[in-house]
C-alpha positions, 0 to 999 in steps of 0.5 A: 500500500502506498500510504502517500496516496491514500484518501484523506478524511478530516475531523471537525476538531483538532482534538484527538478522538480518544477512541478508535470509533469516530462517528459521522457527526465528527467528520467533514464529509468528503467531496468524493464518494469512497467505497465502504471499507476504504483505507484512509488517512485521518487528519484533524481540523488543522491538517495534522495526521491523526491515524489510518483506518477504515472509512464508511460513509454509510455507517454511524461509525464513519471511521475505525482507526487502526493505527496512529503510526504514519509509517505503518501501512494497513495492508495484508501484511498488517492484517497477518501480523495482528492475527499472529499476535492474537494467536500467540497471546492465546497459545503462548501467554494464556496457554488456552490449549491446556484448558479448552479447545473452544476459545476466542482467537480474535476479539475485534478492537481488543486485538487491534482488528476492528470489525473482526471476531474469530472463535475456535471450536475444536477443528472449526473456526467461526469468523464473524465480520462487523465492518465492511473494511475488514470484509474487504480483507477476507481473503488474507484473514482466511488464509492467515487463520488456515496457517495457524490452524491448518486442519480447521474448517472455516465458516464465515458470516455477518449478521443482517443488521450489520450488513445493512448498517455497514453496506456490505454483502456477505455470502456465508458458506455452509455452517459446520455440523455441531462439534464437541468441544472440551472445557475444564475437563467437560464436553459440550456441543458447539453449534455454529450457525444455530443463531446463538453468538458464534456457536458456544458462549466461551466467554463464560468459561471461567465463570462457569467453573467459579459458579460450580464451586460455589454451587456444591451441595446446592439446588441450582436454577439456571435462567436463560440457560442457553446450552446449559453450561452453568447447570452441567458444570454445577452438577459435575461439581456436586450440586444437589440438583439443577434445572435450566430455563430458556425460551428457545426450544432448539438450544434446550435440545443441545443443553439436554445432550450436554447433560447426557454427554457429561453423565449428569442429571439436569432438567431443562424447561422451555418458557419465558423467564418472567412467566416461569418465575411467577409460576414458581413463586406461586408454588412456593419453590425456591433454589439455593443458587441461581444464574441469571444470564439473559441475552443482550438487551439493546444495541441502542444507546438511547435504550440503556435506561430501559435495559437497566429497568429490565435487568432490575425486573429480572433480578428482583423477580429472581430473588423471590425464588432464592433461599436466604443465604443463596448464591446469585450470579447475575450477568449482563452482556449488554456492552452499553450497560457499564459495570457501575450502572449494573452494580447500582441496579443490584443495589436498588434490587437489594433495597427494593427486596429488603434483602442483604446482597453481598457482592463476592466477586465481579468478573467478565469474559475470559482473558481470550477476550482482551479489552483495549484500554480506549474501548471500554465497550469491549468489556461487554460481559459483567458477571457479578457473584453475590450471596443474598441474605 
């Protein structure tokens, strides 16, 4: 890439963005129409070089800054080097192969590869695109992944709302069949293409193990259980019983198979969480340990307050079936909801319920989901372990 000939996008201000995402309202609209995903140089209002990244005049995030080094080209070699660095982190520093064969290979901005997420499930790699610019580099992305995982198959996709927002068209190949993966000595089905993230919630890997240890000898209720990971881990660690609840019938079949694979007795029921809990309250049922891990509640900054109200309602209702001295693991994967606001919601739940909530530990996704210091949104998962009086 000849960096001297790149198109230039100017900011409206001479202040540094401080974030790799630059919104359309912050830039001067260029005279020329540039294809979505074009690599451009970014200058401030005084004409000084700020960075280099992907331009997309169709998206709310008009610029994705990738480097602030004027001598660093954003090209195939740059992509290859970033992927190699991401793989070395997982295999070299974190040594994840010793723990699981299901882990995140690339975590978008956390690995300096804005718009790209790659998850590994045994011998399958699932590649998810979030930006037109990264999609334009798909050939080198796929080739480099095959170098690091030579026996792996690749499945790539982008969600429809992302393709509309970013104005690019992804023709996915066929999703692989469900594959068995290992995690802390247990076996689970991963089902890429089933519609649940990229196939398996590997981000909760360490939280499942921590909860299982706390749940020994307890009756477990796994709400929004997805593939039943928390319930299965808990039973394997010595929980007295476990029941999982989810609205999706298809994923509950995967959960039941996961219980069978690990030779544990756990039951799973389909239902709306609120309706299911109200019925349990009416029966007078209680549990000693509850997981509440709902799906993302909003992608809209204007709906964060409403999302917090929903979290409040779910957690408040769950407390009515949690026995005194019980364990509550309450989670949020809504990146726009910050940790402080989530903890404040828990404080208000305790006050409203007249229950004493002790926060034992606050965690997030595993270390294979690194967070860029200037992108707090990357720390999307909040996992709060509590004891409730």
